[in-house]
N, C-alpha and C positions, 0 to 999 in steps of 0.2 A: 371024095366029098367028105371032110371032118364032121365031126359029134361033136364038137367043141362046144356047152354051152358054158356059160361063165357061172362064178358064186357072187351073188350079189350081194349075200344077207348081212357082212360085216363092215361095209362099204358104206357112207353117209351121202348125203344129198341127192340130187337129181338124178334119177333113174340112167336117163340116158347116155351119165357124165360117169356112172359108177361103171354102164358097160363097156366104156372107153377105155375108164380107167383099168380095170377088170382085164381088157386085153391086152393093152400097153403091157401090163405085169405079169402074164402067161407072154406075151410074146419074148419080152425079155429073160424070162426064167424057162425059155424052150420048152413051154410047153404047147405054143401055136407057131408054126413054123411059116416062112416064108413060100408062098405059091399054096398055102391048106386054102380051099373052100370053105367059105363061111354057110352055117345052113340059109336059106334063104329066109326070106326076114318075115314075113309071115308065121313062119317054122319056129324060128325062132324068138317070137312075139310068144307060140302057145305055148314051147318047151318051160319060159320064164314068166308065163301067166302073166303079158303084162300089154298092153295096147300095142298094135302094128302101128300106131304111127309114133310113138315113144318107140320101139324098136327102128324105125325108117331116121328119126332123129339122133339115131347113135350112130346109126351108118353113115350117116352123110357127114357128122363130126368126127368117126375115126378116118373118114376118107381125104377131111381136108388136111387132117393132122398126117398126111400120108401112111397109116397106118395099115388101109386096106384101098382096094381100086375094085369099080364095079367095070364088067365087060359085056356089055350087052349081050345078049344070048348065051351067054357065059356063067355068068354068075358072079359072087365079088370074094376077093382071092386075097389074103394076106400080102401084103409090102414085103421089103426089106427095112428093117426100118432104118429112118436118117431122121439125128445122128445115130451112127450104130452100136445100140445098146450094149452097154458091158453084163458076161453071163456070170451065173455061179462061177467060184472061183476065181476070179478075173483078178490078174495082180493087182492091179490100177487102183491104187488109193480112193476113198469117199469123202468128198473134201463134208464135215460139217462145222467148218470157220467159215464158208464164207457165205456171208447172208443175202442172197440174189435171190428174187422170185422163180420159181418152180415156171419150167415151161408150157405153155399155152398157145404155141401155135404166131406168135406175137411176128416173129422174122415173117414169114407172107405175107401177114397183113400191113407190116410197115414198106414191103415189097412192093404189095400193090399200090400204097400211099405215093411212093415214088414214081412209080411208072405212071400213071397218073399227072404228076407233077409235068412231067416230063410231054407225056403227051398234049396236054392243053396246053402248053410254052408259057408257063409260071416258070417257070425253072428260069429264065433270062433275068425275071423282076426279082430273083431272089438273093441273086449272087453280086450282087453291089452293095455298095455301104449303106445301111439302114439306120434305125433309131436306133440311141443303145438301150433306151427302154424297152425297145420289142415295136413291131410293126401292132398298131394298134387292134385289128382286125384278127390278132393271135393274142393279146392280151383281154380281146374283150370274149374270146372262144375260154380263154382259160377263166375269166369270167363265172364264162356260163357252168365250169366242170366244177365250179369252187361252188357253185351256187347249191350243185347236186349231193354236196357231203357237208351243205349246209352251214357256207362259213360266206357271209355276205362279204364284200369286195368291190371295188372300184376301180375300173382300167387304169383311174388317173395314177392312181398309188399299187398299180402292181411291175413289176419288174421282171423279163424273163431275163435268168444267168443260164450260164454254163453248168448245170446242175444243183442238187441242194449243198453240195460243197463249198460250189464259189458262192451262193448266197451266203451262207457262214460266213465266208472270212470277210464279204464283203459287209456287213452287218457290223463284227466285234470290231473293224475296222475302223468304225464309224463312232462307237459307243465309249471301244477301250482301245487302253496304252498300251506298250511290251512295258510288264511288268504288274499290271494291274492286276486284281485278284478277280476272276469270274468262279460263280456258285453254280455248279454243273449237279446231279444227283451220286451218291457216293461211288455207284461201278457206272459210265460214262462212255459214249461212241466216240470210235478210237478215231475219227477226223476231226474231233477236238481235243482228243491226242497231238495229233499232227500239228494241229492250229498251234497249239500253245506249245511245241516247242521252237517251230516256225516264227514265230513272234513274240515269244516271250511273254505270254499271257501266264497268271499264276493260279492255277485250276484248284477247286477247294470242293471237294465232296460233303453232299451234305445228307446225310442219315434217312434213308426212308425205309420205307417200306412195301409191304404184297399190293398196295397201290398209288405207291408211287413218293414224290416228296411227300412229305411233314409239316404240313405249316407251320408246327411251332417253332421245328428244327430249323427251319427257312427262316423264320423272323431274325432267332435268338444268331442264325450264320449271318443277317446281314447285318447286325447289328455286332457284332463279335468280329469281321473281317474289313466290315468301311465298304463292301464290294459293291459295288451300283448293276454290276450284269447276272441276270440269271439264264443258262442256255436251257434247257429242259424236255425229254420229251413225252409228251403224258399219256400216247398212245402205244404200246406196246414197245415200250420204254426198250435200250436195247441196251443191256442185253440182258434185262431182268425178264420183260416181256411187259413188264405192270402195267394196267391202265386205271389213268386216275379217275372218279367218279363225280358228278357233275358239280356237287357242293362242293368240293376239294380241289377243282377248278379255281371257283370262285375265292375259294380263299388265298391262293397261292397267288390270282391277279389281286386281289388288294393290297398282298403282302407286298409284292410288286410298287402298289403306288403310296404305301407309308412309305417304303425307302425311296421314295423318289430313285427308281432304279428302272433298268430299259430289260425290257424280258426276249430273247433268242426262242424262237416256237421250233421245233424241227416236227411235222405231223407226217411223216413218210408215210406211215400205213394206215392212217387214218380213216382211206376209202373203205379197209376193212372188217372195218365196224356198221353192221347195219340192226339198229337206225345208226347212223352218224350220232355222235357227241360234239358238244360248243367246243372248239379251241378254246384255251388260256385267253389266247391275246384278244378276244372279243368282248371277253369282258375289262378288256385294259388298253383300247386299241394305240391311243394318243401315246402309248410306251412300248407297245411292242413288235417284233417283227417277226412276221410270220410266214417259214418259210417250206412249200409243199413240193415235192419231186415229182417228175415225169417216170422216176428210174427202177420204183417197186410196181407200178400198176401196170407198166408196156414192157421199157428196157434200158435197160442201166448205159447201155452206147449211143441211144438219143441225146444224152449233156443236157437237157433242159429243165429246167426250174421253174418254180414263179415264188418271188416275192414281195410279197404286202408291206409297206414301209412305213411308217408315221407319215405324214403330210409336211411336217417339220423338216423331215429328213429327203426329201422328194428329190432335190438338184441336187442332193449332197447324190442320193444313190446314185442320180445319172450318171457323175462325174466317176464315183466308185466303177460302171460298167465302163465306161470311156477310158479309164486308167486301166483294168482289168482285163480287158480283151476286146474292147470297142462294143461290140453285139454279140450275145447270142447269136449261134447259128439258122441263120432263119431257115433255112432251108427244113432243117430238123423243127424247128418252132412251127411252121407248114403243114407237116404230117402228124402232129401233135395235134393243132387247131384243126384240120380235117377231121382225124378219129374222133373229136367230140361230135364234130357237127354231123357226121353219117351214124352215129351212134358206134363206132367200132371200137372207141376206147372204155365206154360203157359195158359191153360184151369182155372185153380185153377182161376190165376189173370181175366180172362176173366169175371168168372163170380163175380168175387170181384168188378170189374167194374160196369158193369153187375146192379150187387144190389144197389151199391153207385147209378148210375143214378136216379132207383127204388125210393128208397128210400131220394131221391135228392128233385124229384119230387115232393114227400108229404109233404114232408115242407114246401114245395117255394109253395102247392097250398093249403095249411091250412093256414100259417102263413104269406103269401104272402105282406100282407099290414103291419106287424114289420121288416121283415127282409133288410139284404144291399141293398142298388138299383141296384149295383153293382155286374155281374153276377159272379156265385162261379162254380169253378170247384167240380163239382160231388164228396164227399169223405164222412168219417163216421162220422161227425160232423160238425155241421152250429154252426157259431157268433148268437143268438140272443142280441143284443142291450137291453139293459135295457130304456124302455119307461119312456118319464120324468113325474117327483112324484113316482117316485116307489121306493121300497130298492131293492138289491138283495136278504137280510134277510128276507124279507115278502113274494118276487116270490116264494122261496127255500120252505119256512113252506109250504106255501098255495098251491106249486106242493104234498109236500109230505102226506098233507091232503089228498090229491086226489088219491093217491094211486104213486106219480112219485116221485122220486130219480135225485135231479140234485148237482150241485158242485159249489161253484164260483170256480174258476179260478185263479190261482196268480197270482198277483199283483205284481210287483215288484218296486212298484214307486207308489206316492199318485194319480189318476187318476179323470181327470175332468168329471164330471158325464156323459157328453154325450157319453165318451170311456169307461161306463161300462158293463157288459152285462155278458153273460152264455153262452155257450158251452153245444150245445143241440145234446149227440152222439145217430149216429143211428142206430147203428150195434150189442146193445144188445138185444132190444127185439127181440121176437122170432118168431115174424112174421110182416108184414106193416100193419098186422088191429090193432095187439096189438101198432104196432110206431103210425098209425091215431088217434087208440081213444085215447094217450097219449098227441099227438100233439091238438088235439080238446080242450080239458083239459084246455093244456096251455092257447089255444086262450081263451077260458072262461076265466080264469082268468083273462089273459089283456083284454078282453072288460068291463069285470067288473069293472076293476079298472078306464079304461079309464071313463067310465057312472059316477064314483064316482067323479070323476075329475071336471066334468062338472058341479054337484052338487051345 
């Protein structure tokens, strides 16, 4: 029997999840090996000064994630990790450029729902040609989910799409033509860069601050460019991670209305806020396309998102869906709807929030001297300003030599040196130990550059 007892003091969040995260990290680092027997739950509770109920919940969560297994009469044993974790010294690169949600057991959850769909005979009803807008019960379930995020919607104005990118594409296609100017934040989502290249839109970056779009700058940009479309991400903007406060959201909505423009609001990360904030589109619904994807709160491979469109665009939205894919995959929409009804999506969202808080605490601890002073909402990415005297190319190249993948942000205007930076994506590393190891290496690179600058 091993005497392993985790160290939980530095891990934020519920104690049962802190236990699981610590176990996961120590398995990855080799401190806990497959086949090791854990202490009985009562003994572990006494050692950690926690309740037996908390430890029971921790063991159950760890078993659900495939970290341990219990054998009647023998005890609880550590399993071989699936997928196989990278250990210290691995030559495989750690990707901090891919903005994906951290793993929280979503594959097993989705597999279970798919098995239920096949077992209850519903599959055959989902494999034919179904409404372009999406099956009504699926749309109603998504309206329920949005309601839990503080977003009021009507199933008649909700359209199920092949992911958020598809929704943005068809929305832009209805309000802009090739050659038209589309306003965005000065740093913007790479998917918008791809859309502009494909369709010929002219993206114009509006100067922002630590809270996102600045109303006065947006007003001026509309006037100067004659643009009639704004794309923005008010919550955990990518790549900067800014969160727009409520009063500013109202101001942005009024400017959109003032210029008789249209808003495309990307709310991929809205569920990470607790309590949620009202989206900008709620203040100007008649001129807004609101897009929420289930990629970040569940899994990107589902390719399911919901778009709320103005009533005036209902028929055109249905035709756009028909023209660009006929319908989103009904089986995947059924998975999402069932997880909304049975609480599985709520549980996954909670786990994602807890993982975000844990990983955000790691980046704040390791890189605190280099991060912006303003407190950030925990998300799956953090903005690292470029230190004075450094170049993005050098930082990215040095990180690559250390086995860490970084990517430059998509800037739509010439940025002042103090505004330059790089997005650190926290979700892709397999374990918190992998993430911490990568961040320590980045800190070493920054410290080395700082030392050279004083020579």
